[in-house]
KEKE-3310 file (N, C-alpha, C; in steps of 0.2 Angstrom, whole numbers, plus 5000, padded with zeros to 4 digits):
npx = (5049:5061:5072:5078:5092:5094:5106:5112:5108:5111:5115:5117:5124:5120:5129:5134:5129:5118:5122:5126:5139:5142:5153:5169:5167:5157:5161:5161:5151:5134:5121:5106:5096:5086:5076:5072:5069:5069:5077:5078:5090:5086:5073:5056:5044:5032:5037:5046:5037:5029:5039:5043:5031:5030:5041:5038:5027:5033:5042:5033:5027:5038:5041:5029:5031:5044:5039:5031:5040:5048:5040:5037:5049:5052:5042:5046:5058:5053:5047)
npy = (4797:4797:4810:4815:4822:4829:4830:4819:4808:4795:4787:4771:4757:4740:4725:4710:4701:4707:4716:4731:4743:4753:4761:4766:4774:4769:4757:4744:4749:4751:4752:4759:4757:4764:4760:4771:4772:4761:4757:4749:4741:4734:4731:4728:4714:4719:4730:4724:4717:4727:4733:4723:4722:4734:4734:4723:4729:4740:4733:4727:4738:4742:4732:4733:4746:4743:4733:4741:4751:4742:4736:4748:4751:4740:4741:4753:4749:4740:4747)
npz = (5454:5441:5435:5420:5412:5396:5391:5395:5388:5377:5362:5357:5348:5346:5348:5339:5348:5354:5364:5373:5374:5387:5390:5398:5409:5417:5422:5434:5441:5446:5435:5429:5415:5402:5388:5376:5362:5348:5334:5318:5308:5298:5286:5290:5288:5281:5275:5266:5258:5252:5245:5236:5229:5223:5215:5206:5200:5193:5185:5177:5170:5164:5155:5147:5141:5134:5125:5117:5112:5105:5096:5089:5084:5076:5066:5060:5054:5045:5035)
capx = (5050:5068:5072:5084:5095:5094:5113:5114:5105:5116:5112:5122:5122:5121:5134:5130:5125:5113:5124:5128:5145:5141:5159:5173:5165:5152:5164:5161:5145:5127:5118:5099:5095:5079:5076:5067:5067:5072:5077:5081:5093:5083:5066:5051:5041:5028:5041:5049:5032:5028:5044:5042:5025:5032:5046:5034:5023:5038:5044:5027:5026:5044:5040:5024:5035:5048:5036:5028:5045:5051:5035:5038:5056:5052:5038:5050:5062:5049:5045)
capy = (4797:4799:4815:4814:4828:4828:4829:4812:4803:4792:4783:4766:4752:4734:4721:4704:4697:4712:4720:4738:4745:4760:4765:4765:4778:4765:4751:4742:4753:4749:4756:4758:4759:4764:4761:4776:4771:4756:4757:4743:4742:4729:4732:4722:4710:4723:4734:4720:4715:4733:4735:4718:4723:4740:4732:4719:4733:4744:4728:4726:4744:4743:4727:4736:4751:4740:4730:4747:4754:4737:4736:4754:4751:4735:4744:4758:4745:4736:4752)
capz = (5446:5439:5430:5415:5409:5389:5389:5398:5383:5373:5357:5356:5344:5349:5344:5336:5353:5356:5370:5372:5378:5390:5391:5404:5415:5420:5424:5441:5444:5445:5430:5427:5408:5400:5381:5374:5355:5345:5326:5315:5301:5293:5285:5292:5282:5278:5271:5261:5254:5249:5240:5231:5225:5219:5210:5201:5196:5189:5180:5172:5166:5159:5149:5142:5137:5130:5120:5113:5109:5101:5090:5085:5080:5070:5061:5056:5050:5039:5029)
cpx = (5057:5068:5079:5086:5096:5102:5116:5112:5111:5112:5118:5120:5124:5126:5130:5127:5120:5115:5126:5134:5143:5147:5162:5171:5160:5155:5163:5156:5139:5124:5111:5099:5088:5080:5070:5065:5071:5072:5080:5084:5090:5076:5062:5048:5036:5031:5044:5043:5030:5033:5044:5036:5027:5037:5043:5030:5027:5040:5039:5026:5032:5043:5035:5028:5040:5045:5033:5034:5048:5046:5036:5044:5056:5047:5041:5055:5059:5047:5050)
cpy = (4800:4804:4813:4820:4826:4827:4822:4807:4801:4787:4778:4761:4745:4730:4715:4700:4702:4715:4727:4740:4752:4764:4764:4768:4774:4759:4750:4747:4750:4754:4754:4761:4759:4764:4765:4775:4765:4757:4751:4744:4738:4731:4726:4719:4714:4727:4730:4718:4721:4734:4729:4719:4729:4738:4728:4724:4738:4739:4727:4732:4744:4738:4730:4742:4748:4737:4736:4750:4749:4737:4742:4754:4746:4738:4749:4754:4741:4741:4752)
cpz = (5445:5434:5426:5412:5401:5387:5391:5393:5379:5368:5355:5351:5347:5345:5342:5341:5357:5363:5368:5377:5380:5390:5398:5410:5419:5423:5432:5444:5442:5441:5428:5420:5406:5392:5379:5367:5352:5337:5324:5309:5296:5292:5288:5286:5278:5273:5265:5256:5249:5243:5234:5226:5220:5213:5204:5197:5191:5184:5174:5167:5161:5154:5144:5138:5132:5124:5115:5109:5104:5095:5086:5081:5075:5065:5057:5051:5044:5034:5023)
residu = (UNK:UNK:UNK:UNK:UNK:UNK:UNK:UNK:UNK:UNK:UNK:UNK:UNK:UNK:UNK:UNK:UNK:UNK:UNK:UNK:UNK:UNK:UNK:UNK:UNK:UNK:UNK:UNK:UNK:UNK:UNK:UNK:UNK:UNK:UNK:UNK:UNK:UNK:UNK:UNK:UNK:UNK:UNK:UNK:UNK:UNK:UNK:UNK:UNK:UNK:UNK:UNK:UNK:UNK:UNK:UNK:UNK:UNK:UNK:UNK:UNK:UNK:UNK:UNK:UNK:UNK:UNK:UNK:UNK:UNK:UNK:UNK:UNK:UNK:UNK:UNK:UNK:UNK:UNK)
# end
């Protein structure tokens, strides 16, 4: 089993071709890399669906509130 010193851990971003630049200190050397965690900059389909539902529900509430305010304003003008 390989031991890893926490000071040796690096967080790097991939480029558009999914490559990671380790740096010049690793040039012409054999390097073993382990992936400990992957974070995405893009939301997954479930997150997008949930956001869409929330937006739709918020829009429906806004329309109801606007209708009520509009009805109230028109009724005040009719007096």
